[in-house]
C-alpha positions in Angstrom: 0.1 0.1 -0.3 2.8 2.5 1.1 4.9 2.0 -2.1 1.6 2.2 -4.3 0.9 5.4 -3.0 4.4 6.5 -4.1 4.3 5.1 -7.4 0.8 6.8 -7.9 2.4 9.9 -7.1 5.3 9.7 -9.2 3.0 8.9 -12.3 0.8 11.8 -11.6 3.0 14.6 -11.0 6.6 13.3 -11.5 9.7 12.5 -9.8 10.6 16.1 -8.8 7.3 17.3 -7.2 7.2 13.6 -5.7 10.3 14.7 -3.9 8.9 18.0 -2.9 5.9 16.3 -1.6 7.7 13.6 0.5 9.9 16.5 1.8 6.6 18.6 2.5 5.1 15.6 4.1 8.2 14.9 6.9 9.2 18.4 7.3 5.7 19.7 7.8 3.0 17.2 8.1 0.4 18.7 10.5 1.5 22.2 10.4 -1.5 23.2 8.1 -1.1 24.8 4.4 1.1 27.7 5.4 3.4 25.9 7.1 3.7 23.3 4.0 3.8 26.3 1.7 6.6 27.5 3.5 8.7 24.5 3.5 8.0 24.0 -0.4 9.0 27.6 -0.8 12.5 27.2 0.9 13.4 24.0 -1.3 11.6 25.9 -4.5 13.9 28.8 -3.5 16.9 27.0 -3.2 16.6 25.5 -6.8 16.4 28.5 -8.2 19.4 30.1 -6.4 22.9 28.9 -7.6 24.4 28.0 -4.7 22.2 25.0 -4.7 21.6 22.2 -6.7 18.9 22.6 -9.7 16.0 20.2 -8.6 14.0 19.3 -5.8 15.6 15.7 -5.1 19.2 17.1 -5.3 18.3 19.8 -2.7 16.3 17.5 -0.5 19.1 15.1 -0.4 21.8 17.3 -0.3 24.7 16.7 2.5 27.7 14.6 3.6 27.9 11.1 2.6 29.7 8.0 3.6 33.4 7.9 2.1 32.4 4.1 0.7 29.0 4.8 -0.5 28.2 8.2 -2.1 24.4 7.4 -2.1 24.3 6.7 1.6 23.9 10.1 3.7 25.6 10.6 7.1 23.1 10.1 9.7 21.6 13.5 11.1 24.1 15.5 8.9 21.7 16.5 6.2 20.0 19.8 5.0 16.9 18.0 5.6 16.7 16.0 8.5 14.2 13.5 7.5 16.3 12.5 4.5 19.1 11.2 6.9 17.4 10.4 10.4 17.4 6.5 9.3 13.8 6.1 9.0 11.7 5.4 5.9 10.9 8.3 3.8 7.6 6.6 2.7 5.0 8.3 3.7 2.4 6.6 5.9 -0.6 8.9 6.1 -2.6 8.9 2.9 -4.3 12.1 3.7 -1.2 14.3 4.8 0.9 13.1 1.7 -2.1 14.2 -0.5 -2.1 17.4 1.2 1.7 17.8 0.3 1.5 16.5 -3.1 -1.3 19.5 -3.8 0.8 22.2 -2.1 3.8 20.7 -3.9 2.1 21.4 -7.3 0.7 24.7 -6.3 4.0 25.9 -5.2 6.2 24.7 -7.6 3.7 25.8 -10.6 3.3 29.4 -9.1 6.5 30.2 -8.6 7.2 33.8 -9.6 3.8 34.3 -10.1 2.2 34.4 -6.8 3.5 35.5 -3.4 6.3 33.5 -1.4 5.2 33.5 2.1 8.7 33.0 3.5 10.0 36.1 1.5 12.6 34.4 -0.3 13.9 32.3 2.7 16.8 29.5 1.6 16.7 28.3 5.2 14.6 27.3 8.3 14.8 25.1 11.5 12.6 23.7 13.9 11.5 26.8 16.6 12.7 23.9 19.3 16.3 24.8 18.6 18.7 27.6 18.5 21.7 27.0 15.9 22.8 30.6 16.4 22.8 31.1 12.8 24.2 33.8 10.9 21.3 34.5 8.3 18.9 37.0 8.4 15.6 35.9 10.4 12.4 36.6 8.4 9.6 35.0 10.4 8.0 31.9 12.2 5.5 29.8 10.8 4.0 27.4 13.2 7.0 25.1 14.2 9.8 26.9 12.1 11.7 29.9 11.6 12.9 31.0 8.4 15.8 32.8 7.5 17.6 34.1 4.2 
């Protein structure tokens, strides 16, 4: 059932939008449309910024890897924590994943045409931590603080 849900999403919206939706699901599930859209905006802003890779899949999987396996990320050292936390990345809640797919599509296809609620943010972290980043704070949306 879980893999079927991912396969359907790949067929419906393509691999890049599926990566974006999986990232939204894991990083902001349960935070409502605004929180999910904000996470999508950060990923998309990075895709359009020359400092980061050119696709959502590459942005979301960026980080150090094992020396003997470049496809294996170092645990808890990724840009996006879900990718290297050692847990399955397969969404388990179909309703939340469907919401993430919808938001991924909306944010991807409206880039540059509608308001970016993060005002161009390229970084965020959970409000439960305080990493003392050198970036400019923009705002807090639900459980995340956004920066550029």
